[in-house]
Wavefront OBJ file of the C-alpha trace (Angstrom):
o trace
v 12.913 -0.417 -51.087
v 9.035 1.656 -52.454
v 8.489 2.200 -55.056
v 9.406 5.604 -56.412
v 13.094 4.210 -55.558
v 12.732 1.684 -57.698
v 11.116 3.737 -60.001
v 13.856 6.409 -59.984
v 16.937 3.388 -60.241
v 15.361 1.912 -63.072
v 14.891 5.254 -65.018
v 19.118 6.331 -64.220
v 19.793 2.293 -64.890
v 17.435 3.713 -68.853
v 19.934 6.538 -69.193
v 23.122 4.804 -68.702
v 22.099 2.040 -71.296
v 20.358 4.403 -73.739
v 23.796 6.923 -73.619
v 26.103 3.349 -73.600
v 24.347 2.312 -77.092
v 24.805 5.857 -78.672
v 28.194 6.312 -77.735
v 29.822 8.505 -80.428
v 32.014 7.263 -83.141
v 34.735 7.439 -85.611
v 34.890 6.321 -88.470
v 38.611 4.857 -89.095
v 40.761 3.172 -91.822
v 44.395 2.196 -91.724
v 46.706 2.370 -95.076
v 50.576 1.303 -95.603
v 51.349 3.035 -98.327
v 55.124 1.190 -98.478
v 57.414 2.411 -95.763
v 54.563 4.720 -94.192
v 51.126 4.217 -91.882
v 49.011 6.394 -92.772
v 46.106 6.002 -90.058
v 42.693 8.479 -91.061
v 40.211 9.470 -88.886
v 36.773 11.033 -90.134
v 37.064 14.204 -87.522
v 34.417 15.650 -89.997
v 37.229 15.877 -92.593
v 40.887 13.740 -92.324
v 42.898 14.061 -89.792
v 45.582 11.762 -90.922
v 47.775 10.340 -88.640
v 51.544 9.326 -90.046
v 53.874 7.783 -88.579
v 56.960 5.018 -89.622
v 59.051 1.943 -88.713
v 61.191 4.677 -86.473
v 57.371 5.643 -84.657
v 58.298 9.184 -85.442
v 54.991 10.860 -86.944
v 52.981 14.232 -87.998
v 49.960 15.069 -87.601
v 48.227 16.420 -90.759
v 44.570 18.546 -90.219
v 43.871 18.089 -86.667
v 40.346 19.052 -86.732
v 38.478 17.164 -83.292
v 36.409 19.611 -81.877
v 34.925 17.719 -79.116
v 36.263 15.825 -76.227
v 35.736 12.452 -77.230
v 37.398 12.990 -80.726
v 40.536 14.027 -79.099
v 40.132 11.216 -77.024
v 39.899 9.027 -79.786
v 43.283 10.428 -81.304
v 45.425 10.640 -77.638
v 44.226 7.219 -76.972
v 46.063 5.432 -80.686
v 48.744 7.993 -80.568
v 50.227 6.505 -76.634
v 48.705 2.766 -78.395
v 51.294 2.997 -80.666
v 53.860 4.812 -79.002
v 54.168 7.715 -81.453
v 56.542 10.742 -80.953
v 54.477 13.044 -83.051
v 57.296 15.620 -84.461
v 54.976 18.705 -86.445
v 51.367 19.273 -86.333
v 50.305 20.409 -90.209
v 47.750 22.553 -91.418
v 47.323 21.899 -95.165
v 45.132 25.617 -94.911
v 43.462 27.290 -92.103
v 39.744 26.510 -92.728
v 38.609 26.131 -88.978
v 37.354 22.528 -90.005
v 40.856 21.910 -90.508
v 42.624 23.488 -87.535
v 40.406 22.691 -84.502
v 42.369 20.487 -83.029
v 45.422 22.501 -82.924
v 45.758 23.260 -79.725
v 44.482 20.205 -77.881
v 47.728 18.784 -79.832
v 50.287 21.289 -79.149
v 49.238 20.855 -75.922
v 49.796 17.015 -75.480
v 52.349 15.789 -78.414
v 54.689 19.129 -77.468
v 55.137 19.015 -81.557
v 55.779 21.798 -84.092
v 52.434 23.618 -85.436
v 53.413 24.001 -89.062
v 51.557 25.810 -92.243
v 52.320 28.271 -95.378
v 52.540 31.884 -94.355
v 49.900 32.786 -96.928
v 47.314 31.421 -94.965
v 47.854 33.004 -91.883
v 45.084 36.096 -92.385
v 42.565 33.525 -92.506
v 43.816 32.125 -89.516
v 44.334 34.629 -87.450
v 41.016 35.599 -88.494
v 39.519 32.227 -87.389
v 41.439 32.996 -83.969
v 39.507 36.346 -83.647
v 36.077 35.476 -84.491
v 35.747 31.925 -82.433
v 34.982 31.692 -78.876
v 35.188 28.484 -78.588
v 38.728 27.383 -79.793
v 42.559 28.747 -78.993
v 45.006 28.695 -81.836
v 48.178 29.064 -80.916
v 51.100 30.856 -83.484
v 52.173 28.962 -85.859
v 55.582 27.984 -84.972
v 57.350 27.167 -88.960
v 55.725 29.228 -92.012
v 56.982 26.664 -94.554
v 57.556 27.631 -98.128
v 57.421 26.063 -101.895
v 59.991 23.038 -101.990
v 60.814 23.306 -98.445
v 61.551 19.975 -96.920
v 59.627 18.177 -94.074
v 61.484 15.462 -92.554
v 60.530 13.061 -89.704
v 61.918 9.078 -89.140
v 62.598 7.727 -92.849
v 60.358 9.915 -94.775
v 61.471 13.476 -96.654
v 57.717 15.063 -97.764
v 58.561 17.694 -100.012
v 55.684 21.497 -99.917
v 54.422 22.168 -102.747
v 51.711 25.814 -102.453
v 48.562 25.565 -104.596
v 46.420 27.994 -103.470
v 42.670 28.163 -105.515
v 40.764 26.422 -102.628
v 42.342 29.263 -100.056
v 45.517 31.151 -99.121
v 47.872 29.217 -97.882
v 46.456 25.558 -99.004
v 50.158 23.230 -98.672
v 50.536 19.729 -100.547
v 52.716 17.137 -99.192
v 55.090 15.185 -101.591
v 56.297 11.820 -100.837
v 58.363 10.940 -103.735
v 60.276 7.715 -101.894
v 56.309 6.153 -100.987
v 54.344 7.531 -104.216
v 51.874 9.798 -102.509
v 50.727 13.368 -102.019
v 48.442 15.207 -98.720
v 46.443 16.911 -101.028
v 43.708 18.676 -98.099
v 41.299 20.133 -99.821
v 42.805 20.926 -103.319
v 40.906 17.641 -103.709
v 37.654 16.759 -103.014
v 36.541 13.388 -103.074
v 33.687 14.199 -105.545
v 35.914 16.435 -106.738
v 38.309 20.057 -106.991
v 38.294 21.993 -104.275
v 35.445 24.687 -103.623
v 36.543 28.232 -105.033
v 33.295 29.888 -102.915
v 34.885 30.759 -99.881
v 37.078 33.727 -99.277
v 40.214 33.737 -101.070
v 39.252 30.874 -103.068
v 39.949 31.122 -107.291
v 39.223 28.382 -108.993
v 41.996 29.530 -112.568
v 43.970 29.753 -109.988
v 43.104 26.220 -107.930
v 42.422 24.149 -111.765
v 46.197 25.591 -112.687
v 48.007 24.507 -109.789
v 46.927 20.527 -109.972
v 47.783 20.834 -113.537
v 50.897 22.161 -113.236
v 52.223 21.014 -109.437
v 50.175 17.725 -109.263
v 49.552 15.968 -112.343
v 53.988 15.959 -113.803
v 54.261 14.059 -110.252
v 53.253 10.766 -112.344
v 50.623 8.519 -112.932
v 50.769 6.101 -109.895
v 50.652 8.753 -107.117
v 48.294 7.880 -104.522
v 46.087 11.334 -103.408
v 44.807 11.670 -100.104
v 42.052 14.288 -99.474
v 40.617 16.114 -96.733
v 37.069 14.342 -97.582
v 37.980 11.193 -98.246
v 38.774 7.602 -96.136
v 40.205 6.101 -99.106
v 43.108 7.221 -101.299
v 42.663 8.180 -105.258
v 44.116 7.028 -108.700
v 43.411 9.678 -110.509
v 43.035 9.851 -114.077
v 45.240 12.636 -114.737
v 44.895 12.984 -118.846
v 41.164 13.084 -118.706
v 41.557 15.331 -116.035
v 43.504 17.539 -117.953
v 41.709 17.052 -121.688
v 38.246 17.858 -119.723
v 39.680 21.115 -117.930
v 41.054 21.684 -121.610
v 37.776 21.656 -122.673
v 35.556 22.904 -120.071
v 37.892 25.284 -118.430
v 34.762 28.187 -119.608
v 32.272 26.023 -118.313
v 33.637 24.845 -114.432
v 29.606 23.297 -114.362
v 30.274 20.572 -116.436
v 33.900 20.306 -115.019
v 32.781 19.813 -111.984
v 30.286 17.097 -112.844
v 32.210 15.058 -114.953
v 35.007 15.165 -112.250
v 32.358 14.227 -109.721
v 31.879 11.252 -112.040
v 35.271 10.876 -112.301
v 36.931 10.744 -108.769
v 33.866 7.913 -107.230
v 34.770 6.090 -109.852
v 38.141 5.481 -108.919
v 36.835 5.693 -105.603
v 35.052 2.332 -105.700
v 37.780 0.835 -107.279
v 41.134 2.560 -105.671
v 41.379 -0.359 -103.079
v 41.390 -2.999 -105.625
v 43.834 -1.843 -107.776
v 46.307 -0.475 -104.785
v 46.474 -4.360 -103.470
v 47.106 -5.634 -107.201
v 50.312 -3.396 -106.815
v 51.071 -4.175 -103.427
v 50.346 -0.633 -102.974
v 48.285 -1.155 -99.556
v 48.467 -3.509 -96.618
l 1 2 3 4 5 6 7 8 9 10 11 12 13 14 15 16 17 18 19 20 21 22 23 24 25 26 27 28 29 30 31 32 33 34 35 36 37 38 39 40 41 42 43 44 45 46 47 48 49 50 51 52 53 54 55 56 57 58 59 60 61 62 63 64 65 66 67 68 69 70 71 72 73 74 75 76 77 78 79 80 81 82 83 84 85 86 87 88 89 90 91 92 93 94 95 96 97 98 99 100 101 102 103 104 105 106 107 108 109 110 111 112 113 114 115 116 117 118 119 120 121 122 123 124 125 126 127 128 129 130 131 132 133 134 135 136 137 138 139 140 141 142 143 144 145 146 147 148 149 150 151 152 153 154 155 156 157 158 159 160 161 162 163 164 165 166 167 168 169 170 171 172 173 174 175 176 177 178 179 180 181 182 183 184 185 186 187 188 189 190 191 192 193 194 195 196 197 198 199 200 201 202 203 204 205 206 207 208 209 210 211 212 213 214 215 216 217 218 219 220 221 222 223 224 225 226 227 228 229 230 231 232 233 234 235 236 237 238 239 240 241 242 243 244 245 246 247 248 249 250 251 252 253 254 255 256 257 258 259 260 261 262 263 264 265 266 267 268 269 270 271 272 273
């Protein structure tokens, strides 16, 4: 073998080694909340696969944009032999819906969202030249029930971050899927189209707080479920409603503190394994 061929071969080996060492990876976390298993994939936003002992489940906010992200999700669901019944969009921002077509095609599941989010969803579909956005199969409304396996989720309509923002309350397992209504560091942003700070705060206060102090909150931007001191937040809302910036700064410190200690508290309470 001449020197040129050896050089080319070594270059090829180097390229393969470089690619292998820099393969993209995704942060994941698996949580068991009583009867429900929740696998969290960090595809920029959290994509959740929720399933129980029956192996029936749902996908919440499929945010996969790359082929390797799609493969990671598909491999997990295939390995666990989960039958996906629904694909849920908590709201129609592009980073939460980019994997819709992939999931519909591969899992033959029904695509679900709230009707008020349709204008935003259709706008994304028109302007995005990369992904296909299939039509919704079910438009869910306030207080509608979603059942899969042995689980029943109740829909809570909570706009303010975006029209169509919907949460799902699981009374039996004491948790709420909140999408971007709550962020890891604060409440959801309201500087996007159809965002409304006053509406968001009102919905959090009126619809999420009454669910109880021990309910787990699963935001789309946080890999650790949060236990929130709602009485303190309520007080701050009342005192600082006229000063959103201060209110958000306080919320950030509160949520970050809660996230740091939530896993220890959950284990102590027997809520998460």
